[in-house]
N, C-alpha and C positions, 0 to 999 in steps of 0.2 A: 215591640220595638227591639231591634238588634242591640246587643250590649254596647258596641262602639258608638252607635247613634245616641243611646241614652247617656253615655259617659261624656260624649262630645257636647251635647246640649248642656249637661251639668257643668262642665268646665267653663263654657262660654258665660254661663250665669255667675258661677262662683268667683272667677277670676276678675269680673267686672266690679266686684265690691271694693270699696275704699274704706280705710279705717275710720273715717269720719262719717261713714253712711252705714252703720252696723244694723243688722236686721233686727226687727222688732221681736220681742219675746212673745210667743204664742200663749194665749190664756190657758191652753191645755197644760203647759209646763207647770202653771201654778197649782194645778190639781195633782200633777205627778210628783212634784218635789216638796220636800219639807225640811226646814232648818230648825236647829235647837229643839230636838225631840224632847218630849215630856219624860222620856226615859231617864233624862239627866237628873230628875228629881227623885227617882226611886232607886237608881243603881249607879255604881261608880262607872263613869264613861271616860276612858282615857283619850285625851286630846292630842292631835298631831297637826303639824302644818301641812305636810304632804303624806298621803298614803299611795303606794304604788302596788297595784294588784298584778302579779305576774313576775316571776324571777328568772325569766330566760335571758338571752343575751341583751335584748333591747331594754327590758325592765331593770336588770341590774346596772346597765350602763346609765340609765336615767338616774338611778339612786346615786351613783358615784359622781355623775356630772353635776348634780345639785350639791351633794355633800362636799365637793371640792371647791365650791364657791364661797368666798368669805361672807357674802350676804346671807348664806344659809348656815353659818357657823353656829348660831344660837337657835336654829330651828330644829323641829323634831321631824324626822323622815322615817316612815315605816314601810318596809318591803315585805310583801306577803308572797311566800312561795309554796305551792301545793306539794312540791317534791321534798326530797331529803337534803340535808346539809351538804353543800358542795364546796365548802371553803378548804377542805382538806384534799383537794384534787391532786391526784398523782399521774404523771404523764405515762400512759401505757406504751409498751414497745411497738405494737402494731398501730397503723394509722386507722382512724375512723373513716367510715364511708360517707359521712356527711360533712361537707366543707363549704366555706364561703369564699367568694372572691372579694376581699376587703379593699375598698377604694382608698386612694390617698386621703380623701376627705374623712373617711371613717377612721383611718389610722390616726389622723390629727386629733379626732375626738378622743380616741383611746389613749393617745400620748398625754392629753391634758390631765388625765387622773392617773397616769403611770401604769395603766393596764398593758400598753404596748411593751413596756420593759419586761413584764412577766411573759408575754408571747415570745419575745426574743430569747428569753431564757429556755424556752421550750422549743418550738419549731414552727416555721412558716416557709413558704417559697414565693420568691418574687416572680411576677409576670412582666416581662419586658416587651412581649410582642403577642399579638393575637391574629390568627388567620381564620377567616370564615369563607367557606365555599359551599356549593351545593352539588347534588347528585344528578341533576337534569342538564347541566352545562359545565363549562370550564370557567365560569365567571367566579371571581373571588374578590375579597377585600381584606387588606391587612391594616393593622393599627399598631403604631409604636410611637414613642415620643423621643425626639432628638436622636434618631438612629439608634435606638435601644439603649441609650445612656441613662434614661429615667424609667422608673417602674410604673406600669399601668395599673397594677393591682397586686395583691398578696393572697395567695391561697392559704387559708388557715382553717383547721378543723373546728367545727362548732364547739366541741368539748374544750378545746384549748382556749378559745375566746372566752367562754363562760367561766372555765376554771381560773383563767387569769384575772378577770374582773372580780370573782369571788375572793381571790387572794388579797385583793386591795381593799375590799369593803371594811374589814376590821380596823383599818387606819382611820376611818371617819367615825368619830364618837357621836355624831349627829344622826348616824343611820342605825336603825334597829331592824333586825330581820327575824321574822317568824316563819320557820320551816314547817312543812306538813300542815299548813294553814291556808285557808282561802275564805273569801267573803261568802256568806250565806244570805245576806239581806243588805240592800242599799236603799236609803231614803234621801233623795236629792232635794234639799231646799224646802221652803215655804211651810210655815205653820201659822194657822189663824189668819190666812190671807196676806201675810207679810210679803212685801214686794220682793221678787226674786233677786233684783239687783242689790238689795241690801241684806239678803239672807246670809248668815255667817258660816254655817257649817253644812257638811254632808255627813249624815249619820249612817253608821254601818254596824252590822253584827257579823262576827267571825263564826266559823263552823264549830268552834269550841264553846259558843255561847256568849263570849265576851262582847260588850258594846264598845265601839270606838267612834270618834268623830274627827273630822279633818277639814281644813280650809280648802283642800283640793285633793281630788281623787284622780289618779292617772291609771287608765286601763291599758295594760301591756300583756294581756292574757290570751293572745293568739287570735287566729282567724275565727274561732268559735267563741269569741269573747262573751263571757257572762255579764261583764260590766256593760258592754254595748247593748246586749239584749235587755238587761234590766232597766237601762236608761231609755228604752224604746227608740233607739237610733236605727233607722232603716238602713238597708244595704242593697246595692246593686251587685249581683253576682252571676256567675256562669260556670258551670263545670265543663271542662274540655273533652271529657271522655278519654283522657290520656293519663298515663302514670310515668313517673320518672324512675328508671332503673339505675341504681348506684352501686359502685364496687371500687375496690382499690386494685389497680393494675400494675403488673410487673412488665417493664420494658425490655426489649431485646438487648439493648446496650446501654452502657452508662454514658450519659451526656449531661451537658449544662442544664437542660430541661427547664427553660424559662419562657417557653412559648405555650399559649393556650390555643387549642384547636377546636373548631366547631364546624360541623358539616350538616347542612339541612337536608334531611331525608324526607320522602313522601309522607311519612307518619309522625315527623317531628325531628328536632335536632339532636345530634349526638355531640357531646363535648368531652374533651380529654384535657384535664387540668393538671399542671405539674405539682408534685408533692416534694420530690427530691430527685437526685440524679437518676435513679432507676425505678421510680414509682410515680404513678399519676392516678388521679381520681376520675372516675366515669360518672357522667350524668347523661343518660340516654332517655330522651322523651319518645314515647311511642303509644300505641293504643293500649288500654289496660289489658286486653286479651293477650296481646303480643308480650306485654311486660310479664305477665304470669308465666308465659311460656319460656321467656328468657331466663328468669331466675330458677326455673326448674331444670335447666339443662346442666349436664355435667361440665365441669371446668373447661376441659378441652373444646367442647362444642361452643360454649359460651365465648371463649377467646376467639375461635374461628369466626363466629358471628360478628364480633366487633371489628376484626381486621377486614372482613368482607365488606361491611358498609363503609369503612374508611377508604378503601381503595377500589371499590367496584365502580366500573364505568358503563355497565350494561343499561342503565336507565337514562342515558343521555338522550335529549331531544335533538334530532339531526338538524332541523332547521335552526334551532337556537344555537347549536354548536357551531354551525357554518357562519351565521351572522356574528357570533361572538368572536370567532377567529379573525374575521375581517376587521372588526372593531379593535381587537386586541393588537393586531399588527400596526394600526394607526396609532394607538395610544402608546404602545411600547416604543415607537420611534420618538415619542415626546418624553415619556417617563419609563425607564427600564422596569420590567416586571420583577416581583420578588416572591414567586411561588416556591414553597417548600413542601417536602413530603412529611406527613405526620409520622410519629414513631410506630414501630411494629410492636404489637402486644404478644407476650409469650406466656403469660400466666396471670393469676390473680390471688390475692391474699385469701386464704380459706375462710369461708363463712362471711365474706364481706358483701356478697350479693344481697340486694334488698330493693324494695319499690315502695313509692308513696304516691297518692293521687294528686292531680293538678287541677287548679281552677283559678278564677280571678274574682276578686271581690273589692268593693269600694263602699265605705260608709258614707251616707249622704251628708253627715255632719261628723266632724272630729271633736267637737265640744258641745257642752251645755253648761250652764252655770255650776261651777265648782267641779267640773268633769272634763277631762281631756283624754282622748285616745291616741295611742302611738303604735308603731309597728304594725304587725299583722292584724291587730284589733281594729286598725283604721283602713288598711289596704293589703290586699294579697295579690301577687302577680306571678306570671309565668317565669320559670327559672332561666329561660334561654339567654337573657342578658346579664344574669348574675347580680341583679339590683335589689333583690328582696331585703336583705339585711342592711344594705346600704341606705335604702329609703328609711328604714326604721332608725338607724343611727342619725340620719338627717333630721327626723322628727325630734330625737333627743336634743341634738345641738340647737335646733330652732326653739324648742319649748324652754330649754335652759336659758337661752338668751332673753327670751320674752319675760320669763319670771324674774330673772336677775335685774333687768331694767325696771320692771314694776316695783321691786323692793327698793331699788336705788331712788325711785321717785316717790316712795311712800305709798304706793298703791296696794290694791288687794289682788293677790295672786290667783284667787278663784273667781274673780268677776268675769262676766261675759265679755266686757270690753277688753280685758286683758287677753283672754283665751281666744277671741275671734281673730286677734292679730296673728297668733300662731296658726290657726285654722287656714286663714286666707293665704299666708305665706307658703304653707306646706302644700295645699291643694293646687296652687298654681305651679308647683314643681312636680308633684306626684302624678296628677291626672294626665298631663301631656306624656309623661313617661309611660304610664299604663296603656294609654291609647296607642302609642307607638309600638310597644311590645306586643299588645294584642293584635295590631294590624300586621306586624311581622309574622306572628304565629299563623294567621289566616293566609297571608300572602304565600308563605312557603308550604302550606298544607294542601297544595294542589299540583297536579301534573298537566293541567290544561295548557296546551301549547302557546296560545297567545299571551297568557299570563306569564308563563315560563320565559318567553322571549323578552317581554318588557322588563320583568324583574332582573333578568340576567344582564341585559344591556345597561339597565339603570345602575346595577351594582358595579359594573365595570367603569362606567362614568364617574360614579362617586369615588371609586378607588383611585382615579387619576387626578382628583382634585384635593391636594393635601390641606388646603384651608378649610374645606368642608369637613374632612375627616377630623381635623384638629378641633372643630366646633363640636363634633359628636363626642370626642374623647373628653373635652372639657366638661360637657354635661354629665357624662357618665362617671367621672372621677370626683365630682363634688362631694 
């Protein structure tokens, strides 16, 4: 069954769940899970309220989001990071080639525990407008809020986000971090047939041999999550056979540079994201073979290739172009067009070219008793809409709210009843987003004339309906 068909069937099932109609726990879980390990009797086992596996952007944000809440003031939170200590992050002179388009909703999350203040001390670039167009026709769509008076997103380097959050962590005495450390074993729940609903702990062992236990384990360890695999949570996934080529680009002239550009090409979209007045970040999706060729090119040839696909008109479908012009004349008489030309690229920062593979993945469950998945451990999407880290930060905000409310009501933060509320809320947001993005990726990955005609005319029609565009913006910036 095709990925979209599988995921569409899945969301129809999951989003129909009501909080008062929670799924029954499978008897198989009772064999998988164990609580209150007998190891407690023979060795010292450190107890925590929450253990977070994975110290990337989403995992560190989860730790700070909980640590910042007064309900967790006297709780013990442990963050496990397999890498080195990043709390002494120093901003480098050169921009990184890995960036995120942080939504206003994600900014609100980061502001809540003062990480955004640290980002402002370093660097970021607001996006006030976005223009999307394709190579097979003249159709386009533009997005902005209140005539570019409000920001659609903020382009921030991954390292800056992570460095800013790590600078905040020491302020929270209820958060402990273990660097160069990861989980080597996880035993979820049940011992001697104890009912999963009343099991008190998830028992773990670190790769240094130490044993720990927690009321809740949060897996934030990426799309190859060992937490998800150990918990036997299945996934629906598909590799696209594509890779993203990234680089830091130098522009021909200094300008305000607050517009994000994206053009759909036959092999995938190319995006130019603003970094500062004369620099932008490249995210170019193409076949893996083509990506390898691109990053092997000399700088001058690489720049020529970028400018060529941004301005090339040779791939236009004549029938679609003619029909589009007729529709455009009619629509322009109602709403004036706002087409702009993208910036010309003249160079790139030395050594900034790189590539990484693309795919889509969705965990069939985000939770089990005393376990929750967030970020890429739960879902992985195509970067064409820039929603990856925002979906992860959305998980953080949702799970934080669910856990805080549970503590306020005297409940158990690791119970399936508590965690299913998080799972249902997030899947009803994440899955439609994934289906839409996957559909767009496939819709624009063809040059078949009837499809090109329909998608081009459709894009022009959507661009002429401000109310519809505002709905799309509202969903994306949450």
